[in-house]
MARKOLSE-897109 format. One record per residue: residue in one letter; y, x, z of N, C-alpha, C in turn. Coordinates in steps of 0.02 Angstrom, whole numbers, padded with zeros to 5 digits, always signed. Layout:
N
aYXZYXZYXZ/...
END
This chain:
120
m-01151+02014-01452-01209+01996-01494-01235+02055-01531/e-01184+02110-01544-01218+02157-01593-01267+02187-01556/k-01254+02211-01491-01311+02250-01455-01377+02208-01440/f-01359+02138-01446-01423+02094-01450-01467+02108-01512/g-01435+02113-01571-01449+02115-01640-01491+02180-01633/e-01464+02231-01614-01489+02304-01607-01550+02304-01576/t-01554+02269-01515-01609+02264-01480-01667+02236-01509/m-01650+02180-01538-01702+02144-01571-01732+02187-01644/k-01691+02221-01658-01715+02251-01715-01757+02315-01695/k-01739+02349-01638-01774+02406-01612-01851+02369-01600/v-01850+02317-01563-01910+02282-01527-01954+02271-01604/l-01919+02251-01650-01963+02231-01707-01990+02293-01742/l-01943+02345-01740-01967+02409-01779-02028+02444-01728/a-02017+02426-01670-02084+02453-01631-02142+02425-01636/g-02136+02357-01639-02195+02318-01661-02217+02328-01734/v-02185+02342-01777-02213+02373-01844-02245+02440-01839/g-02203+02477-01795-02234+02555-01790-02304+02554-01756/t-02305+02504-01706-02376+02510-01670-02424+02470-01720/i-02410+02434-01755-02459+02395-01812-02485+02452-01857/a-02436+02489-01892-02449+02549-01920-02489+02596-01899/t-02478+02623-01841-02516+02655-01793-02600+02632-01791/t-02598+02576-01761-02667+02549-01755-02705+02558-01818/a-02665+02532-01875-02706+02523-01936-02725+02591-01956/e-02692+02637-01946-02708+02709-01963-02761+02742-01923/k-02752+02731-01864-02812+02743-01809-02882+02704-01822/s-02886+02646-01847-02943+02612-01853-02963+02637-01924/k-02933+02647-01971-02953+02679-02037-02987+02753-02022/e-02955+02792-01973-02986+02859-01956-03053+02856-01927/i-03057+02804-01884-03119+02784-01831-03173+02763-01897/l-03156+02723-01942-03208+02702-01990-03228+02757-02022/d-03180+02801-02044-03197+02851-02103-03244+02907-02068/e-03228+02913-01998-03276+02952-01960-03345+02926-01961/m-03356+02863-01949-03416+02822-01948-03446+02819-02008/v-03416+02816-02065-03445+02836-02131-03474+02887-02141/k-03436+02947-02124-03456+03016-02125-03521+03031-02079/k-03532+02999-02030-03579+03000-01990-03631+02978-02019/g-03621+02924-02063-03683+02876-02099-03698+02816-02062/e-03654+02797-02000-03652+02738-01967-03644+02673-01994/l-03602+02692-02065-03568+02635-02098-03574+02647-02174/t-03593+02612-02211-03580+02615-02279-03507+02617-02298/v-03478+02638-02363-03416+02638-02374-03394+02569-02383/e-03432+02524-02413-03410+02455-02429-03404+02420-02357/q-03456+02439-02310-03443+02410-02245-03383+02428-02219/g-03360+02497-02214-03300+02512-02194-03241+02484-02227/k-03246+02470-02287-03182+02439-02318-03171+02374-02294/v-03232+02335-02289-03225+02261-02272-03198+02256-02211/l-03224+02299-02162-03209+02307-02089-03134+02327-02082/n-03114+02369-02116-03039+02388-02118-02991+02339-02143/q-03016+02304-02190-02972+02244-02209-02967+02188-02162/e-03028+02173-02127-03029+02124-02074-02992+02145-02005/l-02989+02198-01998-02943+02227-01944-02872+02222-01953/k-02855+02242-02014-02780+02229-02036-02764+02156-02025/h-02808+02124-02060-02803+02044-02055-02787+02024-01981/n-02837+02043-01952-02827+02023-01871-02759+02034-01831/i-02744+02099-01853-02682+02131-01819-02619+02094-01845/k-02618+02081-01915-02564+02036-01938-02559+01968-01914/k-02624+01936-01911-02624+01867-01868-02600+01868-01801/t-02621+01921-01758-02608+01922-01694-02534+01934-01691/v-02503+01979-01732-02425+01986-01718-02396+01925-01742/k-02422+01895-01792-02379+01833-01808-02379+01777-01761/d-02437+01779-01726-02446+01723-01675-02418+01745-01612/n-02402+01794-01594-02378+01822-01529-02317+01858-01529/v-02280+01878-01591-02220+01912-01584-02171+01852-01610/n-02133+01840-01565-02073+01793-01578-02006+01806-01578/i-01969+01809-01636-01894+01843-01630-01850+01776-01628/s-01811+01783-01576-01767+01730-01566-01704+01752-01572/i-01660+01731-01633-01585+01752-01632-01545+01683-01621/k-01499+01691-01584-01456+01642-01575-01387+01656-01609/a-01358+01607-01627-01291+01614-01681-01245+01597-01628/s-01188+01642-01630-01141+01618-01590-01071+01592-01623/s-01086+01590-01697-01015+01568-01721-01042+01529-01794/p-01020+01482-01804-01037+01444-01870-01057+01494-01931/e-01023+01550-01943-01029+01592-01986-01103+01627-01988/e-01122+01649-01926-01181+01667-01911-01243+01617-01917/l-01224+01564-01890-01269+01502-01902-01287+01494-01973/s-01241+01494-02014-01246+01482-02091-01290+01542-02123/e-01269+01604-02090-01318+01665-02125-01385+01655-02099/l-01399+01636-02042-01466+01619-02009-01494+01564-02057/l-01470+01514-02058-01510+01466-02102-01526+01478-02174/k-01487+01521-02197-01499+01546-02257-01563+01585-02272/t-01586+01614-02216-01639+01661-02217-01704+01629-02205/m-01705+01552-02182-01749+01528-02168-01799+01497-02225/t-01863+01488-02211-01903+01453-02267-01890+01376-02264/s-01922+01351-02314-01911+01281-02320-01951+01240-02262/e-02002+01272-02242-02038+01247-02188-02001+01248-02127/q-01975+01308-02111-01925+01322-02056-01864+01273-02047/l-01834+01259-02114-01781+01211-02116-01807+01139-02108/a-01865+01115-02132-01904+01052-02117-01900+01050-02044/q-01926+01088-02011-01939+01091-01931-01859+01078-01902/i-01813+01113-01914-01746+01099-01897-01725+01043-01900/k-01724+01013-01961-01705+00938-01982-01733+00882-01937/e-01812+00895-01933-01840+00849-01882-01813+00851-01810/q-01794+00906-01780-01776+00917-01725-01697+00893-01721/i-01661+00913-01770-01595+00876-01767-01594+00792-01762/q-01634+00756-01810-01664+00694-01804-01681+00662-01745/a-01726+00697-01707-01749+00676-01648-01693+00681-01591/m-01639+00732-01581-01595+00750-01541-01538+00679-01569/e-01529+00672-01626-01479+00621-01636-01501+00555-01613/a-01573+00531-01628-01593+00471-01587-01593+00472-01523/a-01604+00528-01478-01594+00521-01407-01523+00515-01387/n-01490+00550-01427-01413+00547-01413-01393+00459-01424/e-01414+00432-01476-01394+00370-01484-01422+00320-01420/q-01488+00334-01412-01515+00297-01354-01468+00303-01294/k-01441+00369-01284-01409+00378-01210-01341+00337-01219/k-01312+00336-01281-01258+00307-01297-01255+00225-01286/e-01311+00206-01305-01321+00135-01303-01330+00122-01222/v-01376+00158-01185-01380+00138-01115-01313+00146-01081/s-01272+00200-01096-01202+00205-01068-01166+00155-01074/d-01158+00121-01146-01117+00066-01150-01146+00011-01119/e-01214-00001-01112-01242-00066-01078-01215-00064-01002/n-01228+00003-00976-01206+00010-00908-01129+00003-00892/a-01090+00022-00947-01004+00014-00941-00997-00064-00944/e-01028-00106-00983-01023-00174-00993-01046-00208-00928/a-01101-00194-00898-01124-00210-00831-01081-00203-00784/k-01054-00147-00779-00998-00125-00733-00925-00178-00729/e-00913-00174-00794-00859-00222-00814-00854-00289-00783/e-00923-00314-00801-00935-00389-00775-00943-00394-00701/s-00967-00345-00670-00972-00352-00588-00920-00341-00560/n-00862-00316-00601-00793-00307-00571-00749-00368-00582/e-00766-00403-00634-00729-00474-00640-00749-00519-00588/
END
């Protein structure tokens, strides 16, 4: 599990590094364009902010880190780091799973009763 966590940490850090490098390069390109007179300083600032926002949004939408807890203690630690929205989603999933399990149990009980009746 520790190797998995280290690997995920490295992937996350690589993603952050890529974002930082992209932001720096875009700023350099915009600064060059401003020097050449192709953009005003204000247009450059607005464009740079828009690029940063788009990069953050793209990363948020496309980077999904999945961590699996292998013990109750790890699960507890993972739950402590979640936002209230994430916890609400988990609660909904648990309720749906409980309802599905209850339906399976009812069907299983009905099948067992039908089997007993047919054996009699």
